[in-house]
Structures are given as C-alpha cells and as structure tokens.
N, CA, C, O and the ligand as a Tripos MOL2 file, in Angstrom:
@<TRIPOS>MOLECULE
protein
  225   223    57     0     0
PROTEIN
NO_CHARGES

@<TRIPOS>ATOM
      1 N         -15.1430    3.4700  -16.0720 N.3       1 MET1
      2 CA        -14.6150    3.4960  -14.6240 C.3       1 MET1
      3 C         -13.2350    3.1800  -14.5920 C.2       1 MET1
      4 O         -12.7530    2.1730  -15.1100 O.2       1 MET1
      5 N         -12.5580    4.1160  -13.9320 N.am      2 SER2
      6 CA        -10.9690    3.9450  -13.9530 C.3       2 SER2
      7 C         -10.6600    3.1350  -12.5750 C.2       2 SER2
      8 O         -11.2130    3.4610  -11.5240 O.2       2 SER2
      9 N          -9.7220    2.0400  -12.6560 N.am      3 GLU3
     10 CA         -9.4920    1.3410  -11.4850 C.3       3 GLU3
     11 C          -8.1670    1.4770  -11.1900 C.2       3 GLU3
     12 O          -7.3290    1.2590  -12.0650 O.2       3 GLU3
     13 N          -7.8350    1.8240  -10.0240 N.am      4 ARG4
     14 CA         -6.4370    1.8900   -9.5940 C.3       4 ARG4
     15 C          -6.3440    1.4610   -8.1650 C.2       4 ARG4
     16 O          -7.3260    1.2180   -7.4630 O.2       4 ARG4
     17 N          -5.0590    1.3820   -7.7680 N.am      5 ALA5
     18 CA         -4.8980    0.7480   -6.3990 C.3       5 ALA5
     19 C          -5.2320    1.8510   -5.2950 C.2       5 ALA5
     20 O          -4.6190    2.9070   -5.1380 O.2       5 ALA5
     21 N          -6.3190    1.4010   -4.5660 N.am      6 VAL6
     22 CA         -6.9190    2.2950   -3.5400 C.3       6 VAL6
     23 C          -6.8180    1.5530   -2.2390 C.2       6 VAL6
     24 O          -7.2600    0.4160   -2.0780 O.2       6 VAL6
     25 N          -6.1640    2.3190   -1.2550 N.am      7 PRO7
     26 CA         -6.3020    1.5820    0.0720 C.3       7 PRO7
     27 C          -7.7870    1.5810    0.6370 C.2       7 PRO7
     28 O          -8.5210    2.5690    0.6360 O.2       7 PRO7
     29 N          -8.0810    0.4590    1.0670 N.am      8 PHE8
     30 CA         -9.4510    0.2450    1.5760 C.3       8 PHE8
     31 C          -9.5980    0.7620    3.0890 C.2       8 PHE8
     32 O         -10.6770    1.1940    3.4950 O.2       8 PHE8
     33 N          -8.5980    0.7040    3.8010 N.am      9 HIS9
     34 CA         -8.5460    1.0190    5.1440 C.3       9 HIS9
     35 C          -7.3510    1.8770    5.5830 C.2       9 HIS9
     36 O          -6.2380    1.6220    5.1240 O.2       9 HIS9
     37 N          -7.5320    2.8830    6.4530 N.am     10 CYS10
     38 CA         -6.3940    3.5590    6.9420 C.3      10 CYS10
     39 C          -5.4270    2.7030    7.6590 C.2      10 CYS10
     40 O          -5.8700    2.0330    8.5920 O.2      10 CYS10
     41 N          -4.1400    2.6230    7.3550 N.am     11 PRO11
     42 CA         -3.1690    1.8730    7.9710 C.3      11 PRO11
     43 C          -3.0540    2.2390    9.4000 C.2      11 PRO11
     44 O          -2.5540    1.4450   10.1960 O.2      11 PRO11
     45 N          -3.4740    3.3590    9.7540 N.am     12 TYR12
     46 CA         -3.1920    3.8750   11.1970 C.3      12 TYR12
     47 C          -4.4710    3.7670   12.1140 C.2      12 TYR12
     48 O          -4.3450    3.4460   13.2960 O.2      12 TYR12
     49 N          -5.6870    4.0360   11.5680 N.am     13 CYS13
     50 CA         -6.6760    3.8660   12.4200 C.3      13 CYS13
     51 C          -7.7230    2.8010   11.9740 C.2      13 CYS13
     52 O          -8.6140    2.3920   12.7180 O.2      13 CYS13
     53 N          -7.5450    2.4130   10.7640 N.am     14 GLY14
     54 CA         -8.3890    1.3680   10.2720 C.3      14 GLY14
     55 C          -9.5800    1.9600    9.5930 C.2      14 GLY14
     56 O         -10.2640    1.1940    8.9140 O.2      14 GLY14
     57 N          -9.9130    3.1750    9.6780 N.am     15 ASP15
     58 CA        -11.1240    3.6060    9.1680 C.3      15 ASP15
     59 C         -11.1610    3.6840    7.4510 C.2      15 ASP15
     60 O         -10.1360    3.6520    6.7700 O.2      15 ASP15
     61 N         -12.2050    3.7660    7.0290 N.am     16 GLU16
     62 CA        -12.4510    3.7420    5.6270 C.3      16 GLU16
     63 C         -12.6640    5.1050    4.8240 C.2      16 GLU16
     64 O         -12.8910    5.1840    3.6170 O.2      16 GLU16
     65 N         -12.5480    6.1420    5.7070 N.am     17 ASP17
     66 CA        -12.8110    7.4730    5.1440 C.3      17 ASP17
     67 C         -11.4650    7.9510    4.4740 C.2      17 ASP17
     68 O         -10.8000    8.8350    5.0160 O.2      17 ASP17
     69 N         -11.0870    7.3940    3.3550 N.am     18 LEU18
     70 CA         -9.9210    7.8100    2.7500 C.3      18 LEU18
     71 C         -10.1670    8.5980    1.5330 C.2      18 LEU18
     72 O         -11.1230    8.3390    0.8020 O.2      18 LEU18
     73 N          -9.2930    9.6040    1.2750 N.am     19 ARG19
     74 CA         -9.5510   10.4510   -0.0070 C.3      19 ARG19
     75 C          -8.1680   10.8040   -0.4830 C.2      19 ARG19
     76 O          -7.2260   10.8920    0.3050 O.2      19 ARG19
     77 N          -8.0580   10.9980   -1.7190 N.am     20 PRO20
     78 CA         -6.8910   11.4860   -2.4580 C.3      20 PRO20
     79 C          -6.4550   12.6820   -1.7280 C.2      20 PRO20
     80 O          -7.2930   13.5480   -1.4750 O.2      20 PRO20
     81 N          -5.0440   12.8440   -1.3060 N.am     21 HIS21
     82 CA         -4.5130   13.9060   -0.5810 C.3      21 HIS21
     83 C          -4.1120   14.9720   -1.5620 C.2      21 HIS21
     84 O          -4.2420   16.1490   -1.2250 O.2      21 HIS21
     85 N          -3.6420   14.6640   -2.7350 N.am     22 ALA22
     86 CA         -3.1370   15.8620   -3.5030 C.3      22 ALA22
     87 C          -2.9710   15.1830   -4.8710 C.2      22 ALA22
     88 O          -3.1210   13.9670   -4.9940 O.2      22 ALA22
     89 N          -2.6730   15.9500   -5.8430 N.am     23 ALA23
     90 CA         -2.5030   15.4600   -7.1830 C.3      23 ALA23
     91 C          -1.4560   14.4060   -7.3050 C.2      23 ALA23
     92 O          -1.4660   13.5990   -8.2340 O.2      23 ALA23
     93 N          -0.4880   14.4140   -6.2970 N.am     24 GLU24
     94 CA          0.5700   13.3970   -6.3260 C.3      24 GLU24
     95 C           0.1780   11.9380   -6.1890 C.2      24 GLU24
     96 O          -0.4980   11.5930   -5.2190 O.2      24 GLU24
     97 N           0.5100   11.1850   -6.9750 N.am     25 HIS25
     98 CA          0.0750    9.8370   -7.0490 C.3      25 HIS25
     99 C           0.3170    9.0970   -5.7240 C.2      25 HIS25
    100 O           1.3860    9.1410   -5.1150 O.2      25 HIS25
    101 N          -0.7300    8.4380   -5.3470 N.am     26 GLY26
    102 CA         -0.3860    7.5770   -4.1260 C.3      26 GLY26
    103 C          -0.4640    8.2440   -2.8220 C.2      26 GLY26
    104 O          -0.1270    7.6400   -1.8040 O.2      26 GLY26
    105 N          -0.8830    9.4420   -2.7920 N.am     27 THR27
    106 CA         -1.1400   10.1580   -1.4530 C.3      27 THR27
    107 C          -2.5130   10.0460   -1.0510 C.2      27 THR27
    108 O          -3.4450   10.1260   -1.8520 O.2      27 THR27
    109 N          -2.6560    9.8500    0.2570 N.am     28 TRP28
    110 CA         -4.1260    9.6060    0.7960 C.3      28 TRP28
    111 C          -4.1910   10.3330    2.1470 C.2      28 TRP28
    112 O          -3.2340   10.4850    2.9050 O.2      28 TRP28
    113 N          -5.4790   10.7730    2.3520 N.am     29 GLU29
    114 CA         -5.6600   11.3700    3.6730 C.3      29 GLU29
    115 C          -6.7730   10.5660    4.3130 C.2      29 GLU29
    116 O          -7.7470   10.1670    3.6740 O.2      29 GLU29
    117 N          -6.5820   10.3450    5.6110 N.am     30 CYS30
    118 CA         -7.8150    9.7810    6.4770 C.3      30 CYS30
    119 C          -8.4260   10.9090    7.0830 C.2      30 CYS30
    120 O          -7.8250   11.7010    7.8080 O.2      30 CYS30
    121 N          -9.8560   10.9880    6.7210 N.am     31 HIS31
    122 CA        -10.5180   12.0930    7.4900 C.3      31 HIS31
    123 C         -11.0740   11.5140    8.7930 C.2      31 HIS31
    124 O         -11.9470   12.1310    9.4040 O.2      31 HIS31
    125 N         -10.6240   10.4210    9.2080 N.am     32 SER32
    126 CA        -11.0900   10.0020   10.6470 C.3      32 SER32
    127 C         -10.0100   10.2750   11.5440 C.2      32 SER32
    128 O         -10.3090   10.7620   12.6340 O.2      32 SER32
    129 N          -8.7210   10.0320   11.2640 N.am     33 CYS33
    130 CA         -7.5440   10.3240   12.2370 C.3      33 CYS33
    131 C          -6.7990   11.4870   11.7550 C.2      33 CYS33
    132 O          -5.8730   11.9130   12.4450 O.2      33 CYS33
    133 N          -7.1390   12.1200   10.5040 N.am     34 ARG34
    134 CA         -6.6600   13.3130    9.9730 C.3      34 ARG34
    135 C          -5.1110   13.0570    9.7540 C.2      34 ARG34
    136 O          -4.2700   13.8880   10.0990 O.2      34 ARG34
    137 N          -4.8000   11.8770    9.1700 N.am     35 ARG35
    138 CA         -3.4240   11.6150    8.8660 C.3      35 ARG35
    139 C          -3.2890   11.7550    7.2750 C.2      35 ARG35
    140 O          -4.2760   11.5000    6.5860 O.2      35 ARG35
    141 N          -2.2240   12.1100    6.7460 N.am     36 ALA36
    142 CA         -1.9310   11.9450    5.4580 C.3      36 ALA36
    143 C          -0.7300   11.1200    5.1910 C.2      36 ALA36
    144 O           0.3280   11.3330    5.7840 O.2      36 ALA36
    145 N          -0.8810   10.1370    4.2670 N.am     37 PHE37
    146 CA          0.1590    9.1740    4.0500 C.3      37 PHE37
    147 C           0.2580    8.9330    2.6030 C.2      37 PHE37
    148 O          -0.5940    9.3450    1.8160 O.2      37 PHE37
    149 N           1.3270    8.2490    2.2460 N.am     38 SER38
    150 CA          1.5120    7.8320    0.9020 C.3      38 SER38
    151 C           1.6830    6.2930    0.7170 C.2      38 SER38
    152 O           2.1920    5.6270    1.6180 O.2      38 SER38
    153 N           1.2980    5.7750   -0.3460 N.am     39 LEU39
    154 CA          1.5530    4.3940   -0.5960 C.3      39 LEU39
    155 C           2.6610    4.3460   -1.5910 C.2      39 LEU39
    156 O           2.5680    4.9640   -2.6520 O.2      39 LEU39
    157 N           3.7510    3.6020   -1.2720 N.am     40 ARG40
    158 CA          4.8200    3.6770   -2.1180 C.3      40 ARG40
    159 C           5.2760    2.1590   -2.3400 C.2      40 ARG40
    160 O           5.2960    1.2900   -1.4680 O.2      40 ARG40
    161 N           5.6300    2.0170   -3.6530 N.am     41 LEU41
    162 CA          6.2010    0.6210   -3.9820 C.3      41 LEU41
    163 C           7.7130    0.7040   -3.4850 C.2      41 LEU41
    164 O           8.4460    1.6080   -3.8880 O.2      41 LEU41
    165 N           8.0990   -0.1560   -2.7030 N.am     42 ILE42
    166 CA          9.4860   -0.1790   -2.3520 C.3      42 ILE42
    167 C          10.3440   -1.0010   -3.2320 C.2      42 ILE42
    168 O          11.4750   -0.6170   -3.5290 O.2      42 ILE42
    169 N           9.8290   -2.1670   -3.6790 N.am     43 GLY43
    170 CA         10.4420   -2.9200   -4.6260 C.3      43 GLY43
    171 C           9.8320   -4.2070   -4.6950 C.2      43 GLY43
    172 O           8.7870   -4.4460   -4.0900 O.2      43 GLY43
    173 N          10.4420   -5.0740   -5.4180 N.am     44 HIS44
    174 CA          9.8900   -6.4580   -5.5330 C.3      44 HIS44
    175 C          10.5590   -7.4710   -4.6240 C.2      44 HIS44
    176 O          11.7600   -7.3410   -4.3890 O.2      44 HIS44
    177 N           9.8940   -8.4310   -4.1170 N.am     45 LEU45
    178 CA         10.4950   -9.5010   -3.3550 C.3      45 LEU45
    179 C          11.5260  -10.1920   -4.1970 C.2      45 LEU45
    180 O          11.4190  -10.2430   -5.4230 O.2      45 LEU45
    181 N          12.5640  -10.7450   -3.5110 N.am     46 ALA46
    182 CA         13.4910  -11.6500   -4.3440 C.3      46 ALA46
    183 C          12.8530  -12.9330   -4.5690 C.2      46 ALA46
    184 O          12.0150  -13.3530   -3.7710 O.2      46 ALA46
    185 N          13.1690  -13.5350   -5.5290 N.am     47 PRO47
    186 CA         12.5820  -14.7040   -5.8790 C.3      47 PRO47
    187 C          12.9810  -15.7980   -4.7480 C.2      47 PRO47
    188 O          14.0340  -15.7220   -4.1160 O.2      47 PRO47
    189 N          12.0670  -16.7720   -4.5770 N.am     48 PRO48
    190 CA         12.2580  -17.6870   -3.4490 C.3      48 PRO48
    191 C          13.4450  -18.4940   -3.6500 C.2      48 PRO48
    192 O          13.8290  -18.8290   -4.7710 O.2      48 PRO48
    193 N          14.0560  -18.8220   -2.5180 N.am     49 PRO49
    194 CA         15.3130  -19.6050   -2.8220 C.3      49 PRO49
    195 C          14.9670  -21.0600   -3.4160 C.2      49 PRO49
    196 O          13.8940  -21.6300   -3.2170 O.2      49 PRO49
    197 N          15.8700  -21.4980   -4.0570 N.am     50 SER50
    198 CA         15.7960  -22.7960   -4.7780 C.3      50 SER50
    199 C          15.3630  -23.8790   -3.7670 C.2      50 SER50
    200 O          15.7520  -23.8470   -2.6000 O.2      50 SER50
    201 N          14.6180  -24.7550   -4.2080 N.am     51 ALA51
    202 CA         14.0170  -25.9090   -3.2810 C.3      51 ALA51
    203 C          15.1600  -26.5820   -2.5270 C.2      51 ALA51
    204 O          16.1290  -27.0280   -3.1420 O.2      51 ALA51
    205 N          15.0600  -26.6560   -1.2730 N.am     52 PRO52
    206 CA         16.0750  -27.4160   -0.6350 C.3      52 PRO52
    207 C          16.0520  -28.9110   -1.0450 C.2      52 PRO52
    208 O          15.1450  -29.4050   -1.7160 O.2      52 PRO52
    209 N          17.2160  -29.6420   -0.5450 N.am     53 GLY53
    210 CA         17.1330  -30.9340   -0.9150 C.3      53 GLY53
    211 C          17.8780  -31.4480   -2.0950 C.2      53 GLY53
    212 O          17.5430  -32.4790   -2.6780 O.2      53 GLY53
    213 N          19.0050  -30.6360   -2.4740 N.am     54 GLY54
    214 CA         19.8210  -31.0190   -3.5680 C.3      54 GLY54
    215 C          20.6840  -32.2600   -3.2010 C.2      54 GLY54
    216 O          20.4190  -33.0360   -2.2830 O.2      54 GLY54
    217 N          21.6890  -32.3410   -3.9910 N.am     55 THR55
    218 CA         22.4530  -33.4350   -3.7770 C.3      55 THR55
    219 C          23.5180  -33.0480   -2.7220 C.2      55 THR55
    220 O          24.3120  -32.1460   -2.9920 O.2      55 THR55
    221 N          23.5690  -33.6940   -1.5220 N.am     56 SER56
    222 CA         24.5050  -33.4020   -0.5630 C.3      56 SER56
    223 C          25.0650  -34.5830    0.1680 C.2      56 SER56
    224 O          25.9110  -34.4210    1.0470 O.2      56 SER56
    225 ZN         -7.0510    7.1030    9.9750 Zn       57 ZN57
@<TRIPOS>BOND
     1     1     2 1
     2     2     3 1
     3     3     4 2
     4     3     5 am
     5     5     6 1
     6     6     7 1
     7     7     8 2
     8     7     9 am
     9     9    10 1
    10    10    11 1
    11    11    12 2
    12    11    13 am
    13    13    14 1
    14    14    15 1
    15    15    16 2
    16    15    17 am
    17    17    18 1
    18    18    19 1
    19    19    20 2
    20    19    21 am
    21    21    22 1
    22    22    23 1
    23    23    24 2
    24    23    25 am
    25    25    26 1
    26    26    27 1
    27    27    28 2
    28    27    29 am
    29    29    30 1
    30    30    31 1
    31    31    32 2
    32    31    33 am
    33    33    34 1
    34    34    35 1
    35    35    36 2
    36    35    37 am
    37    37    38 1
    38    38    39 1
    39    39    40 2
    40    39    41 am
    41    41    42 1
    42    42    43 1
    43    43    44 2
    44    43    45 am
    45    45    46 1
    46    46    47 1
    47    47    48 2
    48    47    49 am
    49    49    50 1
    50    50    51 1
    51    51    52 2
    52    51    53 am
    53    53    54 1
    54    54    55 1
    55    55    56 2
    56    55    57 am
    57    57    58 1
    58    58    59 1
    59    59    60 2
    60    59    61 am
    61    61    62 1
    62    62    63 1
    63    63    64 2
    64    63    65 am
    65    65    66 1
    66    66    67 1
    67    67    68 2
    68    67    69 am
    69    69    70 1
    70    70    71 1
    71    71    72 2
    72    71    73 am
    73    73    74 1
    74    74    75 1
    75    75    76 2
    76    75    77 am
    77    77    78 1
    78    78    79 1
    79    79    80 2
    80    79    81 am
    81    81    82 1
    82    82    83 1
    83    83    84 2
    84    83    85 am
    85    85    86 1
    86    86    87 1
    87    87    88 2
    88    87    89 am
    89    89    90 1
    90    90    91 1
    91    91    92 2
    92    91    93 am
    93    93    94 1
    94    94    95 1
    95    95    96 2
    96    95    97 am
    97    97    98 1
    98    98    99 1
    99    99   100 2
   100    99   101 am
   101   101   102 1
   102   102   103 1
   103   103   104 2
   104   103   105 am
   105   105   106 1
   106   106   107 1
   107   107   108 2
   108   107   109 am
   109   109   110 1
   110   110   111 1
   111   111   112 2
   112   111   113 am
   113   113   114 1
   114   114   115 1
   115   115   116 2
   116   115   117 am
   117   117   118 1
   118   118   119 1
   119   119   120 2
   120   119   121 am
   121   121   122 1
   122   122   123 1
   123   123   124 2
   124   123   125 am
   125   125   126 1
   126   126   127 1
   127   127   128 2
   128   127   129 am
   129   129   130 1
   130   130   131 1
   131   131   132 2
   132   131   133 am
   133   133   134 1
   134   134   135 1
   135   135   136 2
   136   135   137 am
   137   137   138 1
   138   138   139 1
   139   139   140 2
   140   139   141 am
   141   141   142 1
   142   142   143 1
   143   143   144 2
   144   143   145 am
   145   145   146 1
   146   146   147 1
   147   147   148 2
   148   147   149 am
   149   149   150 1
   150   150   151 1
   151   151   152 2
   152   151   153 am
   153   153   154 1
   154   154   155 1
   155   155   156 2
   156   155   157 am
   157   157   158 1
   158   158   159 1
   159   159   160 2
   160   159   161 am
   161   161   162 1
   162   162   163 1
   163   163   164 2
   164   163   165 am
   165   165   166 1
   166   166   167 1
   167   167   168 2
   168   167   169 am
   169   169   170 1
   170   170   171 1
   171   171   172 2
   172   171   173 am
   173   173   174 1
   174   174   175 1
   175   175   176 2
   176   175   177 am
   177   177   178 1
   178   178   179 1
   179   179   180 2
   180   179   181 am
   181   181   182 1
   182   182   183 1
   183   183   184 2
   184   183   185 am
   185   185   186 1
   186   186   187 1
   187   187   188 2
   188   187   189 am
   189   189   190 1
   190   190   191 1
   191   191   192 2
   192   191   193 am
   193   193   194 1
   194   194   195 1
   195   195   196 2
   196   195   197 am
   197   197   198 1
   198   198   199 1
   199   199   200 2
   200   199   201 am
   201   201   202 1
   202   202   203 1
   203   203   204 2
   204   203   205 am
   205   205   206 1
   206   206   207 1
   207   207   208 2
   208   207   209 am
   209   209   210 1
   210   210   211 1
   211   211   212 2
   212   211   213 am
   213   213   214 1
   214   214   215 1
   215   215   216 2
   216   215   217 am
   217   217   218 1
   218   218   219 1
   219   219   220 2
   220   219   221 am
   221   221   222 1
   222   222   223 1
   223   223   224 2
@<TRIPOS>SUBSTRUCTURE
     1 MET1         2 RESIDUE 1 A MET
     2 SER2         6 RESIDUE 1 A SER
     3 GLU3        10 RESIDUE 1 A GLU
     4 ARG4        14 RESIDUE 1 A ARG
     5 ALA5        18 RESIDUE 1 A ALA
     6 VAL6        22 RESIDUE 1 A VAL
     7 PRO7        26 RESIDUE 1 A PRO
     8 PHE8        30 RESIDUE 1 A PHE
     9 HIS9        34 RESIDUE 1 A HIS
    10 CYS10       38 RESIDUE 1 A CYS
    11 PRO11       42 RESIDUE 1 A PRO
    12 TYR12       46 RESIDUE 1 A TYR
    13 CYS13       50 RESIDUE 1 A CYS
    14 GLY14       54 RESIDUE 1 A GLY
    15 ASP15       58 RESIDUE 1 A ASP
    16 GLU16       62 RESIDUE 1 A GLU
    17 ASP17       66 RESIDUE 1 A ASP
    18 LEU18       70 RESIDUE 1 A LEU
    19 ARG19       74 RESIDUE 1 A ARG
    20 PRO20       78 RESIDUE 1 A PRO
    21 HIS21       82 RESIDUE 1 A HIS
    22 ALA22       86 RESIDUE 1 A ALA
    23 ALA23       90 RESIDUE 1 A ALA
    24 GLU24       94 RESIDUE 1 A GLU
    25 HIS25       98 RESIDUE 1 A HIS
    26 GLY26      102 RESIDUE 1 A GLY
    27 THR27      106 RESIDUE 1 A THR
    28 TRP28      110 RESIDUE 1 A TRP
    29 GLU29      114 RESIDUE 1 A GLU
    30 CYS30      118 RESIDUE 1 A CYS
    31 HIS31      122 RESIDUE 1 A HIS
    32 SER32      126 RESIDUE 1 A SER
    33 CYS33      130 RESIDUE 1 A CYS
    34 ARG34      134 RESIDUE 1 A ARG
    35 ARG35      138 RESIDUE 1 A ARG
    36 ALA36      142 RESIDUE 1 A ALA
    37 PHE37      146 RESIDUE 1 A PHE
    38 SER38      150 RESIDUE 1 A SER
    39 LEU39      154 RESIDUE 1 A LEU
    40 ARG40      158 RESIDUE 1 A ARG
    41 LEU41      162 RESIDUE 1 A LEU
    42 ILE42      166 RESIDUE 1 A ILE
    43 GLY43      170 RESIDUE 1 A GLY
    44 HIS44      174 RESIDUE 1 A HIS
    45 LEU45      178 RESIDUE 1 A LEU
    46 ALA46      182 RESIDUE 1 A ALA
    47 PRO47      186 RESIDUE 1 A PRO
    48 PRO48      190 RESIDUE 1 A PRO
    49 PRO49      194 RESIDUE 1 A PRO
    50 SER50      198 RESIDUE 1 A SER
    51 ALA51      202 RESIDUE 1 A ALA
    52 PRO52      206 RESIDUE 1 A PRO
    53 GLY53      210 RESIDUE 1 A GLY
    54 GLY54      214 RESIDUE 1 A GLY
    55 THR55      218 RESIDUE 1 A THR
    56 SER56      222 RESIDUE 1 A SER
    57 ZN57       225 GROUP 0 **** ****
C-alpha cells in the first residue's frame, strides 16, 4: 500500500468525496461541490523566536 498525503475533507464544503484530479501531483477534485483544487506546500515556518527573558 502506498501512503501519501491525502486530504480527508474538502476544504470548501467539508465533504469526503475527494478524488485525484489529474496526474499532476497534489490536485484533487471534490465530487460533492464539484471543485478542483491543489494542495501546495508554500514553505516552512520560521523557527520560533528565541525564548524571551534574556539579560536586560
Ligand atoms: Zn467540496
């Protein structure tokens, strides 16, 4: 079984009837609200700021 990132719910209507939209990676279509969308990694979060409470 191949495991990959799969959205469990449509981000627009919340339905679970999601299917791959095309061969393009990360594209999905919701058969409930008939929307096609893509999941895209925008980037990584910056590391949290250093803990406050230094010498001041
Ligand atoms: Zn939907």
